[in-house]
C-alpha positions in Angstrom: 13.0 -17.9 17.7 13.0 -18.7 14.0 10.0 -17.2 12.3 8.7 -18.9 9.1 6.0 -16.9 7.3 4.0 -18.3 4.5 1.8 -16.0 2.3 -0.9 -17.4 0.1 -4.5 -17.1 -0.7 -7.5 -19.3 -1.2 -7.9 -20.5 -4.8 -10.9 -21.4 -6.9 -11.3 -25.0 -8.0 -14.0 -27.2 -9.6 -15.6 -27.9 -6.2 -15.5 -24.4 -4.8 -12.8 -22.6 -2.9 -9.7 -24.4 -1.7 -7.4 -23.2 1.1 -4.6 -25.7 0.2 -1.7 -23.4 1.0 -3.1 -22.7 4.5 -3.4 -26.5 5.0 0.1 -27.0 3.7 1.4 -24.3 6.1 -0.1 -26.3 9.0 1.7 -29.4 7.7 5.0 -27.4 7.5 4.4 -26.2 11.1 4.0 -29.8 12.3 7.1 -31.0 10.5 9.4 -28.1 11.7 8.2 -28.2 15.3 8.7 -32.0 15.4 12.3 -31.4 14.2 13.2 -28.2 16.0 10.7 -27.8 18.8 9.1 -24.6 19.9 12.0 -22.5 18.7 10.4 -22.5 15.2 7.2 -20.6 14.7 5.3 -21.0 11.4 2.6 -18.5 10.5 0.3 -18.4 7.5 -1.1 -15.2 6.1 -3.8 -14.8 3.5 -2.4 -11.8 1.4 -5.9 -10.3 1.4 -6.2 -10.4 5.2 -5.7 -7.5 7.6 -3.0 -9.5 9.4 -0.9 -9.5 6.2 -0.9 -5.7 6.0 1.9 -5.5 8.5 4.3 -7.2 6.0 4.6 -4.6 3.3 7.7 -6.4 1.9 5.7 -9.5 1.1 2.7 -7.6 -0.3 5.1 -5.5 -2.5 6.5 -8.7 -3.9 2.9 -9.9 -4.7 2.1 -6.6 -6.4 5.4 -6.9 -8.4 4.2 -10.3 -9.7 6.0 -12.9 -7.5 3.9 -16.0 -7.6 2.3 -17.4 -4.4 3.0 -18.9 -2.0 5.8 -16.7 -0.7 7.9 -18.4 2.1 10.1 -16.3 4.4 12.4 -17.4 7.1 13.0 -14.4 9.2 13.3 -11.5 6.8 14.8 -13.6 4.0 12.6 -15.0 1.2 13.2 -18.7 0.8 10.8 -19.3 -2.1 8.2 -17.9 -4.3 5.6 -20.0 -6.2 5.6 -23.7 -6.6 5.4 -26.2 -3.7 6.0 -25.5 -0.1 8.9 -27.6 1.1 10.6 -28.2 4.4 13.5 -30.1 2.9 15.9 -27.1 3.1 18.4 -27.6 5.9 18.1 -24.7 8.3 21.6 -25.3 9.6 20.4 -26.3 13.0 22.0 -29.2 14.9 19.4 -29.3 17.6 16.6 -27.1 19.0 18.9 -25.5 21.6 21.0 -24.0 18.7 18.1 -22.8 16.6 17.9 -19.2 17.7 21.6 -18.4 17.4 22.6 -20.6 14.5 20.1 -20.1 11.6 21.4 -18.2 8.6 19.5 -17.7 5.3 22.2 -19.6 3.4 21.7 -22.7 5.6 25.3 -22.5 6.7 24.8 -21.2 10.3 
C-alpha cells in the first residue's frame, strides 16, 4: 500500500473559511485511485486536528516554517507549499506493482 498524506488547514477568505486543500486532497485521491487502484491511499490531515498529532515529523516541519500544504508519499516529503499535484510519476507500471515498486525518487 502506498500512503499519500496531505497536511493543510482551512484558510480565511473574503467569503469566510475555505477548506480548499481538503477538497484538493479529495481530487488527488480520485486521480490516484483511478490510475493505481486501491493500492494507493490518500489521507488529508488538518494540522490542528487530533488525528495529525500522530505525525510529529510533519508537525515539526510546520513549526519550522515549511509552508502548507505538506505532501508525503510514505515517509518521504514530496512537496511543501504551492499547489498539490499528481503529475509526479510514482514509478508504477500497473496497480499490481504499486506496493513493491514505489521509490521516493520515482525510479522504482
